[in-house]
C-alpha positions as CSV (number, residue, x, y, z in Angstrom):
1,M,52.0,150.4,76.5
2,C,49.4,148.0,77.5
3,L,48.4,144.5,76.6
4,S,49.2,143.4,73.1
5,D,50.4,140.7,70.7
6,R,53.9,140.8,70.0
7,S,53.8,143.0,67.0
8,T,52.1,145.5,69.1
9,G,54.5,145.5,71.9
10,N,57.4,145.9,69.7
11,F,60.1,148.1,70.6
12,P,63.7,148.7,69.8
13,V,66.9,148.1,71.9
14,L,70.4,149.0,71.5
15,P,73.6,147.0,71.3
16,P,75.8,146.9,74.4
17,S,79.5,146.4,74.0
18,K,81.7,145.4,77.0
19,R,82.2,148.1,79.3
20,A,85.6,149.6,80.3
21,R,85.8,151.6,83.2
22,A,86.7,155.1,83.5
23,G,88.2,156.3,86.5
24,S,87.4,160.0,86.3
25,P,84.8,161.8,88.7
26,C,81.3,162.6,87.6
27,Y,80.7,166.1,86.4
28,V,77.7,167.5,84.9
29,A,77.7,171.0,83.8
30,M,74.6,173.2,83.8
31,N,73.9,176.8,83.7
32,H,71.1,178.4,86.0
33,L,68.5,175.6,85.6
34,R,71.2,172.7,85.7
35,S,74.1,173.3,88.6
36,S,77.0,171.2,88.4
37,V,76.2,167.5,89.9
38,F,78.8,165.5,91.9
39,I,77.2,162.3,92.7
40,C,79.0,159.9,94.6
41,G,78.2,156.1,95.1
42,F,74.9,154.7,95.6
43,L,74.0,151.9,98.3
44,L,71.9,149.4,95.9
45,F,70.4,145.9,97.0
46,C,69.9,144.1,93.7
47,S,70.6,140.7,92.7
48,A,74.1,139.8,92.0
49,I,74.6,140.4,88.2
50,H,78.1,141.4,86.7
51,A,78.1,144.8,85.9
52,D,79.0,144.1,82.2
53,D,76.2,141.7,81.7
54,F,73.3,143.9,80.7
55,A,70.3,141.2,80.8
56,I,68.5,142.7,78.0
57,H,69.7,141.2,74.7
58,D,69.3,141.7,71.3
59,G,66.0,140.2,70.3
60,D,64.3,139.9,73.4
61,T,60.8,140.7,74.3
62,V,60.7,142.1,77.6
63,V,57.3,142.1,79.7
64,F,56.5,144.4,82.6
65,L,54.1,142.4,84.8
66,G,52.8,144.1,87.7
67,D,50.0,146.4,89.1
68,S,48.8,149.6,88.6
69,I,52.2,151.1,89.2
70,T,53.3,149.1,86.2
71,A,50.4,150.0,84.4
72,E,51.1,153.7,84.5
73,G,54.1,152.9,82.6
74,T,56.4,155.4,83.3
75,Y,59.4,153.2,84.8
76,G,59.1,151.1,81.7
77,K,59.6,153.7,79.7
78,V,62.7,154.6,81.4
79,I,64.3,151.2,80.7
80,E,63.0,151.4,77.2
81,N,64.8,154.6,76.5
82,Y,67.9,153.6,78.3
83,T,68.1,150.5,76.0
84,L,67.4,152.3,73.0
85,L,70.1,155.0,73.7
86,R,72.8,152.8,75.1
87,Y,72.2,150.0,72.7
88,P,71.2,151.3,69.3
89,N,71.6,148.3,67.3
90,R,69.8,146.0,69.5
91,K,66.0,145.4,68.5
92,V,64.0,144.5,71.5
93,H,60.4,144.3,72.2
94,F,58.9,145.7,75.2
95,V,55.3,145.0,76.5
96,N,53.5,146.5,79.7
97,A,51.4,143.7,81.2
98,G,50.6,146.0,84.3
99,H,47.1,145.5,85.7
100,G,45.7,148.0,88.4
101,G,44.8,146.2,91.6
102,D,46.7,143.1,90.6
103,T,48.4,140.6,92.8
104,A,50.9,137.9,92.4
105,Q,48.1,135.3,92.2
106,G,46.5,137.4,89.4
107,G,49.7,137.7,87.6
108,L,50.0,133.8,87.6
109,E,46.6,133.5,86.5
110,R,47.0,135.8,83.2
111,L,50.7,134.5,82.7
112,Q,49.9,132.8,79.5
113,R,47.9,135.6,77.6
114,H,49.8,138.4,78.8
115,V,53.5,137.1,79.1
116,F,53.8,133.9,77.1
117,D,51.4,134.7,74.2
118,Q,53.3,137.9,73.7
119,G,56.6,135.9,73.1
120,A,58.4,136.9,76.1
121,T,62.0,136.1,76.8
122,L,62.6,138.0,79.6
123,V,59.9,139.3,82.3
124,T,60.0,141.5,85.5
125,V,57.6,140.8,88.3
126,A,56.6,143.7,90.8
127,Y,53.8,142.8,93.3
128,G,53.3,142.8,96.9
129,I,51.3,146.0,98.0
130,N,48.1,144.8,96.8
131,D,48.7,141.1,98.1
132,I,48.4,142.6,101.4
133,G,45.8,145.1,100.9
134,W,47.7,148.1,101.3
135,G,48.8,146.7,104.7
136,G,45.3,145.9,105.9
137,K,45.7,142.3,105.4
138,A,49.5,141.9,106.5
139,D,48.9,138.3,107.8
140,D,50.2,134.6,107.3
141,E,47.3,133.8,104.8
142,H,47.8,136.6,102.4
143,R,51.6,136.1,102.8
144,Q,51.3,132.6,101.7
145,K,49.3,133.3,98.8
146,Y,51.8,135.8,97.5
147,L,54.8,133.5,97.9
148,D,52.7,130.8,96.1
149,G,51.9,133.4,93.4
150,V,55.6,134.0,93.0
151,R,56.6,130.4,93.2
152,G,54.1,129.5,90.3
153,I,55.1,132.5,88.1
154,V,58.9,131.4,88.6
155,K,58.3,127.8,87.8
156,A,55.8,128.4,84.8
157,C,58.5,130.9,83.4
158,K,61.3,128.2,83.7
159,E,59.3,126.0,82.0
160,H,58.6,128.2,78.9
161,H,62.4,129.2,79.1
162,V,61.7,132.8,80.1
163,R,64.1,134.6,82.2
164,V,62.4,136.0,85.1
165,F,63.4,138.9,87.5
166,I,61.2,138.9,90.9
167,C,61.2,142.4,92.3
168,S,60.4,143.7,95.6
169,P,57.5,146.4,94.9
170,A,58.2,150.2,94.9
171,A,58.7,152.0,98.5
172,T,55.7,153.5,100.1
173,A,55.9,156.8,101.8
174,A,56.7,155.2,105.2
175,D,59.7,156.3,107.0
176,P,62.7,154.4,105.0
177,D,64.5,153.7,108.4
178,K,61.3,152.5,110.3
179,S,60.0,150.3,107.6
180,A,63.3,148.7,106.5
181,D,62.3,145.2,108.3
182,D,58.6,145.6,108.1
183,F,56.0,142.9,106.9
184,L,56.1,143.8,103.1
185,T,59.8,143.8,103.3
186,K,60.1,140.4,104.8
187,M,57.4,138.8,102.5
188,T,58.8,140.2,99.3
189,R,62.6,139.3,100.5
190,E,61.3,135.7,100.8
191,G,59.8,136.0,97.0
192,M,63.1,137.0,95.7
193,E,64.9,134.1,97.6
194,I,62.1,131.9,95.8
195,A,63.5,133.4,92.5
196,K,67.3,133.2,93.5
197,S,67.1,129.5,94.7
198,E,65.7,128.7,91.3
199,G,68.7,130.2,89.6
200,E,66.4,133.3,88.4
201,G,66.8,136.9,89.0
202,A,65.7,139.3,91.9
203,I,66.0,143.1,92.0
204,D,65.3,144.8,95.5
205,I,63.5,148.0,94.3
206,L,62.4,148.6,97.8
207,G,65.9,148.8,99.1
208,S,67.2,151.2,96.2
209,M,64.3,153.4,96.6
210,R,64.6,153.7,100.3
211,E,68.1,155.2,99.5
212,V,66.4,157.8,97.1
213,Q,63.9,158.6,100.1
214,R,67.0,159.4,102.5
215,R,68.2,161.9,100.1
216,I,65.0,163.6,99.7
217,R,64.3,163.6,103.5
218,D,67.8,165.4,104.0
219,A,67.2,168.0,101.3
220,N,63.6,168.6,102.7
221,A,64.8,169.1,106.1
222,H,66.4,172.4,104.7
223,E,63.2,173.5,102.9
224,T,61.0,175.9,104.9
225,E,58.0,175.9,102.4
226,E,56.0,172.7,102.6
227,K,55.1,173.0,98.7
228,K,58.7,172.9,97.6
229,K,59.4,169.7,99.6
230,E,60.1,166.7,97.6
231,T,58.4,163.2,97.4
232,L,58.1,160.0,95.3
233,H,54.6,159.7,95.8
234,A,50.9,160.8,95.0
235,G,48.9,161.8,98.0
236,D,47.9,158.2,98.8
237,G,51.5,157.4,99.9
238,I,51.7,154.3,97.5
239,H,51.1,155.3,94.0
240,L,54.3,157.2,92.4
241,N,54.9,160.3,90.8
242,E,57.4,160.9,87.8
243,L,60.2,161.1,90.1
244,G,59.2,157.9,91.8
245,E,58.8,156.2,88.7
246,I,62.3,157.3,87.5
247,A,63.8,156.1,90.9
248,M,61.9,152.5,90.1
249,G,63.3,152.3,86.7
250,F,66.8,153.4,87.9
251,A,66.3,150.3,90.6
252,I,65.4,147.9,87.9
253,L,68.1,149.0,85.3
254,K,70.8,148.3,88.1
255,G,69.2,145.2,88.7
256,L,69.4,144.1,85.3
257,G,73.2,144.7,85.3
258,A,73.2,148.3,83.1
259,P,76.6,149.1,83.2
260,R,78.1,152.6,84.7
261,D,79.8,153.8,81.7
262,V,78.7,155.0,78.3
263,S,82.3,155.6,76.9
264,S,85.2,157.5,77.8
265,A,88.0,159.4,75.8
266,T,91.4,160.8,77.1
267,I,93.3,163.3,74.9
268,D,96.7,164.5,75.1
269,A,96.3,168.2,74.2
270,A,100.0,169.3,74.1
271,N,100.9,166.3,71.7
272,A,97.6,166.3,69.8
273,K,97.1,162.5,70.3
274,V,94.4,160.0,71.8
275,V,95.7,158.5,75.1
276,T,92.8,155.9,75.7
277,S,89.5,155.4,74.4
278,A,86.6,152.9,75.2
279,E,83.3,152.4,73.6
280,C,84.2,155.3,71.0
281,S,86.4,156.0,68.4
282,V,88.5,159.3,68.3
283,T,89.9,160.3,65.0
284,D,91.5,163.9,63.6
285,V,92.9,165.2,66.7
286,K,94.8,168.4,66.1
287,K,95.4,171.8,67.1
288,S,94.1,175.0,65.4
289,R,94.7,178.7,65.4
290,D,91.2,178.9,67.2
291,A,91.3,176.2,69.3
292,A,93.3,174.5,72.0
293,I,92.4,171.2,70.6
294,E,89.6,169.8,68.3
295,F,88.9,166.1,67.1
296,D,86.0,164.0,66.2
297,R,84.5,161.4,68.3
298,L,81.8,158.5,67.3
299,D,80.4,157.0,70.6
300,E,78.7,153.5,70.5
301,G,75.8,154.6,72.6
302,A,74.3,157.6,74.1
303,P,73.4,158.4,77.6
304,L,69.9,158.6,79.3
305,N,68.4,162.1,79.3
306,F,64.9,163.2,80.5
307,G,64.4,166.6,78.6
308,L,64.1,170.1,79.9
309,F,64.4,170.2,83.7
310,G,65.2,166.3,83.6
311,A,68.7,166.8,85.3
312,F,66.9,167.8,88.4
313,K,66.0,164.3,88.9
314,F,69.9,163.7,89.2
315,R,69.8,165.4,92.5
316,F,68.4,162.5,94.2
317,I,68.6,159.6,91.8
318,P,72.4,158.9,91.0
319,I,71.9,158.4,87.4
320,P,74.9,160.5,86.1
321,D,77.2,158.6,88.2
322,Q,75.8,155.0,88.1
323,L,74.2,154.8,84.6
324,N,75.5,158.0,82.6
325,R,79.2,158.3,82.6
326,L,80.1,159.8,79.0
327,M,83.6,160.9,79.9
328,L,86.0,163.2,78.4
329,T,89.5,163.9,79.9
330,V,92.0,166.4,78.4
331,K,95.7,166.3,79.8
332,N,98.2,168.7,79.4
333,L,96.3,172.2,78.8
334,E,97.6,175.4,79.5
335,P,96.0,176.9,83.1
336,G,92.8,178.7,82.4
337,K,89.3,178.1,81.4
338,Y,88.0,176.5,78.2
339,A,84.8,176.3,76.2
340,I,83.7,173.0,74.8
341,E,81.5,172.8,71.8
342,A,80.3,169.4,70.3
343,G,78.6,169.0,67.0
344,G,78.1,172.8,67.5
345,R,76.4,172.7,70.6
346,G,77.9,174.3,73.7
347,L,78.9,172.1,76.5
348,G,79.9,174.7,79.1
349,T,83.2,176.2,80.3
350,F,85.5,174.0,82.4
351,D,89.1,174.9,83.8
352,A,92.1,172.7,82.9
353,R,92.1,171.0,86.1
354,Q,88.4,169.9,85.8
355,L,89.4,168.6,82.0
356,S,92.6,166.9,83.4
357,D,90.7,165.0,85.9
358,G,87.9,164.1,83.6
359,I,84.5,165.6,83.2
360,N,81.1,163.7,82.5
361,I,79.4,165.3,79.6
362,S,76.5,163.2,79.6
363,S,74.1,166.2,80.4
364,A,76.5,169.2,80.3
365,T,75.0,172.3,78.6
366,A,76.0,176.0,78.3
367,D,72.4,176.8,78.1
368,G,69.8,175.3,80.9
369,W,66.9,175.8,78.2
370,Q,68.5,173.8,75.5
371,P,70.1,170.2,75.4
372,G,74.0,169.9,75.8
373,G,75.6,167.7,73.1
374,P,73.9,166.2,70.3
375,W,73.5,163.1,72.1
376,E,71.1,164.6,74.7
377,A,69.1,166.3,71.7
378,Q,68.7,162.8,70.4
379,A,67.4,161.7,74.0
380,W,65.0,164.4,74.2
381,Q,63.6,163.3,70.6
382,V,63.5,159.5,71.7
383,N,61.6,160.6,74.7
384,H,58.8,162.0,72.7
385,L,58.8,159.1,70.3
386,T,58.4,156.5,73.0
387,E,55.4,158.6,74.7
388,S,53.8,158.6,71.4
389,R,54.2,154.7,70.9
390,Y,53.0,154.2,74.5
391,Q,49.8,156.5,73.8
392,L,49.1,154.6,70.8
393,M,49.5,151.2,72.7
394,M,47.1,152.6,75.3
395,T,44.4,151.9,72.7
396,Y,44.8,148.5,72.9
397,R,43.5,148.3,76.6
398,E,40.6,150.1,75.5
399,R,40.0,147.9,72.6
400,E,39.8,144.9,75.4
401,I,37.0,146.8,77.1
402,T,35.1,147.8,74.1
403,K,35.1,144.9,71.8
404,G,33.2,144.8,68.4
405,L,33.8,148.2,67.3
406,P,33.0,149.1,63.8
407,L,36.1,148.2,61.4
408,E,38.1,146.8,64.3
409,N,40.3,144.6,62.2
410,E,40.9,147.6,59.8
411,I,41.8,149.8,62.9
412,D,44.1,147.1,64.4
413,A,46.1,146.7,61.1
414,E,46.5,150.6,60.9
415,R,47.6,150.6,64.5
416,N,50.1,148.0,64.1
417,R,51.4,150.0,61.1
418,I,51.9,153.2,62.8
419,N,53.4,151.2,65.7
420,A,56.1,149.9,63.3
421,S,56.8,153.3,61.9
422,I,57.3,154.9,65.5
423,Q,59.8,152.1,66.0
424,D,61.6,152.6,62.9
425,L,61.7,156.5,63.7
426,Q,63.1,155.6,67.2
427,R,65.8,153.0,65.8
428,K,66.8,156.1,63.4
429,T,67.0,158.5,66.1
430,V,69.2,156.8,68.2
431,Q,72.0,155.7,65.5
432,P,75.4,157.1,66.7
433,V,76.5,160.1,64.9
434,K,80.3,161.6,64.7
435,N,80.6,164.7,66.4
436,H,83.2,167.3,66.1
437,F,84.7,168.7,69.4
438,V,86.2,172.2,69.7
439,I,88.0,173.1,72.8
440,K,88.8,176.8,73.1
441,K,90.5,178.7,75.7
442,V,88.1,181.5,77.2
443,K,90.2,184.9,77.1
């Protein structure tokens, strides 16, 4: 997306319920392309926000303010897709106000036009790298310009009643241990302190991304082929590749208080009854001639998924355990292996002990070439719709450069109509669907 008026910056967001905590371990079933993923806790350095209080509310207009990394759009789309899927009844507008080469002072100067005039109610601000000229101007003069810019942004946002989150910038390709206390880190840490001192939000993207870098470094140490080694960056070591953008989106989501759990359900197979459920309803539990247990489940929201091969990102970014816990627990099954279907789609085969402990079915699939549950198929569709809307919004950036085109007003009106239509499709696509689960013993 690019700079636009509020109508062109429209984007839907979905409704968050209070999140209950499921204690089951994370398990993602994959066949061939997706191996089982067990991801433990992840050290984050985000501002203190209660886990149940996702900062993006129904009716918000969220603006992403930043430099070329923001303008690229990918981390913003991650946040949009998460919000759409998890909170399908919220209506939120998203506007990308990224500008290549920008600094905190530049963001302050265009705040009225590109933030307030868009009807913003919440803005994330990610600067720092350009402020010190990619390290070439790491001195007190440029540090002060950065801090003055951040202070001005926070002050203006407070005056306009816009909630603001000052972020540290994305991590560079520098060694995450050797750069943990460098000039950029210290400077942007001061910027976050300005926000917190004014009662506003702060998100340490740098700290979060460095944890991902350490995971990648450890994995690369075992890889002999250079071309197969992973990175978060483009060749310049500053701009992000897709994995880096997703890591940045993850950091911001956690900093905005995105909850860990989507929903959870526990079934007693022996007695065909629901033991517990949170953020979902489970009905019509029964045994049958063909199944050990079957039931209907209606979830209030859906997990974030990235399409074919998307689960490979989870090797380094702990989305399954930190954002995507769609939990299923089935107690009192006879020993053995069980195949699970949901809505006619295969989720994979699990043994009775795994089901008793609880499995995360957010990305589980019996076929690595296909989405697993219907909720993952929904996410794949939403990804395409979001990308379509992003490409449409990119034309507004060109419009600002090439003003005075023939039929300009007609083009704007048609573009707004198409944008509204795509948003309507997004909202329809993410609406919760009741899925019939069948759990059969594998002979």
